[in-house]
C-alpha positions in Angstrom: 10.9 2.1 -9.0 10.2 2.7 -12.7 11.4 5.9 -14.3 9.1 8.2 -16.1 9.8 9.0 -19.8 8.2 12.4 -20.4 10.5 13.5 -23.2 8.4 11.8 -25.8 11.3 9.5 -26.9 10.2 5.9 -26.6 13.2 3.7 -26.2 11.6 0.2 -26.4 9.1 0.6 -29.2 10.3 -0.8 -32.5 13.4 -2.4 -31.0 13.5 -6.2 -31.1 16.9 -6.4 -29.4 15.6 -4.9 -26.1 16.3 -7.1 -23.0 13.7 -7.8 -20.3 14.7 -6.0 -17.1 15.7 -8.3 -14.2 13.6 -6.5 -11.6 10.9 -3.8 -11.4 13.5 -1.4 -10.1 15.3 -1.7 -13.5 12.1 -1.4 -15.5 10.9 1.8 -17.1 7.3 2.6 -17.8 7.5 4.9 -20.9 4.8 7.5 -21.6 3.7 9.6 -24.5 1.4 12.7 -24.7 -2.3 12.0 -24.6 -3.5 12.5 -28.1 -7.1 13.3 -27.1 -8.6 16.1 -24.9 -11.6 14.2 -23.6 -12.1 11.7 -20.9 -11.8 8.1 -22.1 -10.8 4.8 -20.6 -7.8 2.6 -21.7 -7.8 -1.1 -20.8 -4.7 -3.4 -20.7 -4.9 -7.1 -19.9 -2.5 -10.0 -19.8 -2.7 -13.6 -18.7 1.1 -13.8 -18.8 2.0 -12.4 -15.4 4.3 -14.3 -12.9 5.8 -13.4 -9.6 7.2 -15.6 -6.8 5.8 -16.4 -3.4 8.0 -14.7 -0.8 7.8 -17.7 1.5 8.0 -20.8 -0.7 9.5 -19.3 -3.9 6.9 -21.0 -6.0 5.5 -19.2 -9.0 2.3 -17.2 -8.7 0.5 -16.8 -12.0 -2.1 -14.1 -12.6 -4.2 -12.2 -15.0 -3.5 -8.5 -14.7 -6.0 -5.9 -15.9 -5.3 -2.2 -15.8 -8.1 0.3 -16.5 -7.2 4.0 -16.5 -8.4 7.4 -17.6 -5.4 9.3 -18.8 -4.7 12.9 -18.1 -1.7 14.4 -19.9 0.2 11.1 -20.5 -0.5 7.6 -21.7 1.6 4.5 -20.9 3.2 2.8 -23.9 2.1 -0.8 -24.0 5.5 -2.5 -24.8 7.1 -0.8 -21.8 4.2 -2.0 -19.7 4.8 -5.5 -21.0 8.5 -5.3 -20.0 7.6 -3.8 -16.6 5.2 -6.6 -15.8 7.6 -9.2 -17.0 10.3 -7.9 -14.6 8.3 -9.4 -11.7 9.1 -13.0 -12.9 11.9 -13.3 -10.3 10.4 -10.9 -7.7 9.4 -12.4 -4.3 6.3 -10.6 -3.0 2.9 -11.3 -1.7 0.1 -10.9 -4.2 -1.4 -7.9 -2.5 1.9 -6.1 -2.4 2.5 -6.9 -6.1 -0.8 -5.4 -7.1 -0.3 -2.3 -5.1 3.2 -1.8 -6.4 2.0 -2.1 -10.0 -0.6 0.6 -9.3 1.9 2.9 -7.6 4.4 2.6 -10.4 1.6 3.2 -13.0 0.3 6.3 -11.2 3.9 7.7 -10.8 4.6 7.2 -14.5 1.5 8.8 -16.0 -0.5 10.6 -13.3 -3.9 9.4 -14.6 -7.2 10.9 -13.6 -8.1 7.4 -12.2 -6.7 3.9 -12.4 -7.7 0.4 -11.3 -5.3 -2.6 -11.3 -7.0 -6.0 -10.8 -4.9 -9.1 -10.3 -6.6 -12.5 -10.5 -4.1 -15.0 -9.1 -4.5 -18.7 -10.0 -5.6 -21.0 -7.3 -2.9 -22.5 -5.1 -4.0 -24.9 -2.4 -7.5 -24.7 -3.8 -7.9 -21.0 -3.2 -7.8 -18.3 -5.9 -7.1 -14.7 -5.0 -8.2 -11.5 -6.6 -6.7 -8.1 -5.6 -8.1 -4.8 -6.8 -6.2 -1.5 -6.1 -7.7 1.9 -7.1 -6.4 5.4 -7.6 -7.6 7.7 -6.2 -8.2 5.5 -3.1 -11.7 4.2 -2.9 -13.4 4.2 0.5 -13.1 0.9 2.3 -15.3 -0.7 4.9 -18.4 1.0 6.4 -17.6 4.2 4.5 -17.9 2.5 1.2 -21.4 1.1 1.8 -24.3 3.4 1.1 -27.2 3.0 3.4 -30.0 0.9 1.9 -32.9 2.9 0.5 -36.2 2.0 2.0 -38.6 0.5 -0.5 -42.2 1.4 0.2 -44.0 -1.5 1.9 -40.7 -3.5 2.4 -38.9 -4.2 5.6 -35.7 -6.1 6.0 -36.2 -9.8 7.0 -34.7 -9.2 10.5 -37.2 -6.4 11.1 -40.1 -8.5 9.8 -39.3 -11.3 12.2 -39.1 -9.0 15.2 -42.3 -7.3 14.2 -44.1 -10.5 13.6 -43.0 -11.9 17.0 -44.1 -8.7 18.8 -47.7 -9.2 17.7 -47.9 -12.7 19.1 -49.7 -13.0 22.4 -49.3 -15.5 25.2 -46.4 -16.5 27.4 -43.0 -16.3 25.9 -44.2 -14.8 22.6 -41.3 -12.3 22.4 -38.7 -15.0 23.1 -40.0 -17.7 20.7 -39.3 -17.3 17.0 -42.1 -17.9 14.6 -42.1 -21.4 13.2 -43.3 -23.1 10.0 -46.5 -21.8 8.7 -46.7 -18.7 10.9 -43.2 -17.6 9.8 -44.0 -18.1 6.1 -47.0 -15.7 6.3 -44.7 -12.9 7.3 -42.2 -13.2 4.5 
């Protein structure tokens, strides 16, 4: 797990002889005091992220984007670069990698909010994007707000049921509207 550097002494910045850590456990996300006292967003992005598939050992390439609103501390970008590079020989599923990056980031700087988005290159014809948020965003039914009713508008499923209920004759409720009749109720 990356260590926090709250002392204000940045050990990587300005040093060209610094070596890349061999694993995320050896990496250190360094921080410095937030120079502003307002809410603002910081955006990091890199197309240079690589980790390894835990099953096949093949490289997984990704674009990593980190958006955060700092509180008291900001993350120094060179230490973030070294931290992300430390995943090059790390075997982990894409979902786990993305969440580990977010957890380490939050532990290092305790932001007001943070979002890590990892867009992994397609393998086997399928690309994968993972988005992890802090604080946790609601998931599933809790995250969906009920649709607001628009005056004079009914969802299509309701329109079809309503339209069939007005039909008369045998089997009217069982038979869907077809062709021209259906088009008049859209």
